[in-house]
C-alpha positions as CSV (number, residue, x, y, z in Angstrom):
1,M,14.0,-20.0,-35.6
2,T,11.3,-19.7,-32.6
3,T,12.8,-18.0,-29.5
4,I,11.9,-17.8,-26.0
5,T,12.9,-15.5,-23.4
6,I,13.2,-16.0,-19.6
7,A,11.8,-13.4,-17.5
8,A,12.4,-12.3,-14.2
9,G,9.0,-13.0,-13.1
10,G,6.6,-10.8,-10.8
11,K,4.6,-8.0,-11.7
12,T,5.9,-5.5,-14.1
13,G,7.7,-2.5,-12.0
14,A,8.1,-4.6,-9.0
15,Y,11.2,-3.7,-6.7
16,R,13.8,-6.3,-6.8
17,G,16.2,-4.9,-4.3
18,E,17.0,-5.6,-0.6
19,E,14.8,-6.4,2.1
20,G,14.0,-3.5,4.8
21,V,11.9,-0.8,5.7
22,Y,11.5,2.3,3.2
23,A,9.9,5.5,2.8
24,A,7.2,5.0,0.2
25,T,4.3,6.9,-1.5
26,L,1.2,5.2,-2.3
27,V,0.7,5.8,-6.0
28,E,-2.2,3.2,-6.9
29,H,-5.1,1.5,-5.2
30,K,-7.4,-1.2,-6.7
31,M,-10.0,-3.9,-5.5
32,V,-9.0,-7.5,-6.4
33,G,-11.1,-10.4,-6.4
34,P,-13.6,-11.9,-6.0
35,F,-11.7,-14.9,-4.3
36,K,-13.7,-18.0,-2.8
37,A,-13.7,-18.3,1.0
38,K,-11.8,-21.4,1.9
39,D,-13.6,-22.0,5.0
40,P,-16.8,-19.5,5.3
41,K,-18.6,-19.6,8.7
42,P,-22.7,-19.5,8.8
43,N,-23.7,-16.0,7.4
44,E,-20.4,-15.0,6.0
45,P,-20.2,-14.5,2.1
46,L,-18.8,-17.3,0.2
47,E,-16.7,-14.7,-2.1
48,Y,-14.6,-11.6,-0.7
49,M,-12.7,-8.9,-2.3
50,L,-9.3,-7.3,-1.1
51,H,-7.7,-3.7,-1.3
52,E,-4.5,-4.1,-3.4
53,W,-2.3,-0.8,-2.0
54,G,0.6,0.0,-4.6
55,F,3.7,2.1,-2.9
56,A,6.6,3.4,-4.9
57,L,9.7,3.2,-2.8
58,D,11.4,6.7,-2.3
59,G,14.7,7.2,-4.2
60,E,14.5,4.1,-6.2
61,D,14.6,3.3,-10.1
62,P,11.2,4.4,-11.0
63,E,11.1,1.5,-13.4
64,E,11.4,-1.2,-10.5
65,C,10.2,0.6,-7.6
66,M,6.7,-0.7,-6.7
67,V,5.9,-3.1,-3.8
68,W,2.1,-4.0,-2.9
69,I,0.3,-5.3,0.3
70,T,-3.4,-6.4,0.4
71,S,-5.8,-6.0,3.2
72,G,-9.5,-7.2,3.6
73,E,-12.7,-5.1,3.2
74,S,-13.3,-4.7,7.1
75,T,-12.1,-1.3,8.4
76,G,-12.6,-1.7,12.1
77,P,-9.9,-0.8,14.2
78,K,-8.4,-4.2,14.5
79,S,-8.0,-4.5,10.8
80,K,-5.4,-4.5,8.5
81,T,-6.9,-2.0,6.5
82,F,-7.5,0.3,9.4
83,G,-3.6,0.3,10.0
84,I,-2.8,1.0,6.5
85,L,-5.1,3.9,6.6
86,T,-3.8,5.3,9.9
87,A,-0.1,5.2,8.7
88,L,-1.3,6.9,5.7
89,L,-2.7,9.6,7.8
90,N,0.5,9.9,9.9
91,G,-1.1,7.9,12.8
92,R,-4.2,10.3,13.0
93,A,-6.9,8.5,14.4
94,I,-9.8,7.9,12.1
95,P,-13.4,8.7,13.5
96,V,-15.8,5.8,13.2
97,G,-18.3,6.9,10.3
98,T,-15.8,8.8,8.2
99,T,-15.7,8.3,4.6
100,L,-12.3,8.5,2.6
101,D,-12.0,9.1,-1.0
102,I,-8.8,7.0,-1.8
103,E,-7.6,8.9,-4.6
104,T,-8.6,12.4,-3.1
105,H,-7.4,11.6,0.5
106,L,-4.6,8.9,0.2
107,V,-2.9,8.6,-3.2
108,G,0.3,10.5,-2.7
109,R,0.7,10.5,0.9
110,M,3.7,8.6,2.2
111,A,4.3,6.1,4.9
112,L,7.1,3.5,5.8
113,V,6.6,-0.1,4.2
114,D,8.3,-3.1,5.7
115,V,9.4,-5.3,2.5
116,R,10.3,-8.8,2.8
117,N,10.8,-12.0,0.5
118,N,7.8,-14.1,0.3
119,D,7.9,-17.9,0.0
120,R,8.3,-17.9,-3.7
121,G,11.4,-15.5,-3.2
122,Y,9.4,-12.2,-4.6
123,L,9.4,-9.1,-2.5
124,D,6.4,-8.2,-0.7
125,C,5.3,-5.4,1.2
126,V,4.3,-7.1,4.7
127,A,3.4,-3.8,6.9
128,V,3.0,-0.2,6.7
129,T,3.5,2.3,9.3
130,P,3.3,6.1,9.8
131,L,6.2,8.1,9.0
132,P,8.4,9.4,11.9
133,K,7.5,13.2,12.7
134,A,11.0,14.1,11.4
135,M,10.4,12.5,8.1
136,Q,6.8,14.1,7.6
137,K,8.4,17.3,8.2
138,A,11.3,17.0,5.9
139,G,9.1,15.3,3.3
140,S,10.6,13.6,0.3
141,K,12.2,15.2,-2.8
142,A,11.2,12.4,-5.2
143,A,7.5,12.2,-3.9
144,A,7.1,16.0,-3.2
145,P,4.4,16.7,-6.0
146,A,2.4,13.7,-5.0
147,V,2.5,14.7,-1.2
148,A,1.2,18.1,-2.3
149,E,-1.8,16.6,-3.8
150,A,-2.6,15.0,-0.6
151,D,-3.8,17.9,0.8
152,P,-4.0,17.4,4.6
153,G,-6.6,20.0,5.1
154,S,-8.8,18.2,2.5
155,L,-9.5,15.0,5.2
156,P,-13.2,14.8,6.2
157,F,-12.3,14.8,10.0
């Protein structure tokens, strides 16, 4: 007999709970792509890459706690990537010219993530904002080891 099992779909480890705003820890980052530009303007590349930021929701089942958000390669002050970086650095201004090592300076840091259903019915992270000051001081029991690894004193600015 040949069988087939229906899966829930989505990525392995993906959060399957409710929409909302959650405290989360950045646990992974990778560059994904290349993607073909749909309508490239003159002097723009025909392909591009995206940052994929993976956050573990604080206090959720470790087997189903992940949400992801993507952002472009641009790092200027109006970019989505700059907003994510600023959130992970607790709202701290990032000087122009600063180089951050993602694994050393960012993985293990916490932020608030806004989780919403996408048009296919899966939950996505749609925004990342700094933790409120009270939550920054309190930290998170579940994420304490990871937060300790992201030493604020190690930042290059």
